[in-house]
C-alpha positions, 0 to 999 in steps of 0.5 A: 379369099375369106380366111385371108379376108378375116385375117385381113379384118384381124390385123387391121383391127389389132394395128388400129387398137395399138396405134390408139394406145401409140397415140394416147399412151405413148406420145404423152412421153414426150410431156416428161422430156418437156418438163425436164427441159423447163426445170433444166432451163429455170436452174441451169439458165443455159445459152442454148435452150436445148442443152438439157437434151444432151443429158438424155442421149447415149442410152441404149435404144432399140433404133441404135441396136438395129442400127449396130446390126445393120453395120455388123451386116455391112461389115460381113459384106466388106469381107465377102466378095460373093456377098457383095456382088448379091447386094449390088445386084439386090438378090439377098434371097439367094444368100445361104444360111450363114451369119449374114442371113440371120442378121437379116432375119433378125432385122426383119422379125425384130425391127420391121426392116421390110419397108411397109409401104413399098408392096413390092418384095423385090424392090424390098430386096433392093432397098436392103441391099443399097442400105447395106451397101451404103452402111458399109461406107460408115466410119468404125466405132459408136456413134458420137455420145459425148460422154464427157460433156454429158457428165459435165452438164449432169454434174451442173445440173446436180449442183444447181438442183441442190440449192432447191428443197422441193424436188429430187433431181435424180428422179426427174432426170430418170424419168425424162430419160425413159421418156426419151428412151421410150418415145423412140422405142416406140416406133420400132414395135408400132412399125413391126405391126404395121409390117405385118399388116402390110405383109397381109395386105400385099398378099391380098392384092396378089390374090386379087389380081390373080382373080383378074380384080384391079386393085390400087396400091393404097387400098385399105386392108378393110376394103381389100377384105371386102373386095376378096368377099366379092363386095363392092366398095365406094368408087373403087374404080375411080380410085384405081384410075386415079392410082394409074394416072398418078406421077411426080408432078412437076415442082420448081417453087425457088426459095433461097432460105428456109426457116424451121426448128433446130432439132439437133445441132450442127452444120452440114453442106451437101447435095439434097435428096428429097424422099417423096415415096418409100422407093426413092430411099433405094437412091439415097447415098452416104453423105447427102442431105435427106429432105422429106415430109417426115421420117416414118418409123420404118425409115429411121435406119437411113438417118445415120447415112444423112450429112443432115435431116430436114423434115416438113413436119415434127418437133424436137421430139419426132423420131428423125431428130432423136436419132439425128441426135444421137449420131451427131447429124444436124437436123431441122424440123418443121420446115413448111413446103420443104419438099416443095422448095428443095429439089433432088441435086440441090445443094444445100446448107443446113444450120441446125443451131438456128434452124435455117436452111439455105438452097443454093441450087443444084451443083456438080459437087456432092462435097459435104462438110459437117462440123 
């Protein structure tokens, strides 16, 4: 127990240090994108103030590389009936050493796909299985990168910039593209560290329960270390009782139309899937409207499956919005109380041009149309 406590503290310290680096050194890269946007809008004067983002998309990013690997897994499964049955049963650990298992191992080791926060290995396998089965329903080919439109806008930008003698437009564009890519790649790296901390925390919870100590799922790694050393932590009993008593709180606040910030262009109609905790993702189906507080680093691989995305928090440069633009998926961010006003099963219209979400209520139809 002492060694486990020491390892928990070590991982918690490393996670805290790198999270601090993330906030101090990586988040500011968003300013590189904003600066380019200001210059582009001043030069080009486009009708759409977010047009500049088109020049930043289409790059090779870790998230799109990861999603391509998931698509490969789905294609392998589509050609193997036994593999499909394992996925339907959520028993991917029983699949032998083959190309599929190698791909899963790479996803776990390089792309933090073990769903930080679930805390249940069986549920993790079910989530991964469910996701791959849904990826099998995606059309083939790469995400829409609109290279012709991007090249046209780039030419317009350079022509306008040539009239100015006080700037190098290519340097500014290069900086903006690097900033955009880093702001997406950073979530993969921070997710990997969080995954390893959660892996140790789950082992600590298991060890404590085997010793007869009740422990709440949300107990921090530092407090788990104290419990493993036999030291008390403040209000631990109350925390356990509160955790056990928590359930889905009833919510039926009605709203017809919600306003947020347009983060990715397009219009989509579909059935909402509200994600309140990680395990809800196992029910998510291709073509549904993903409604969530915020897409954290371990969730972005669900974005390509969505007809549209609605997030309560965030702006143009959060990870969900970035991946939505890469795949041409309508996205609205900053929708206050989105997960309260929208319920799973509601039919929703998402306007990614205006940032407006219209809630039509529950409908039997699950049809989706994306424009």
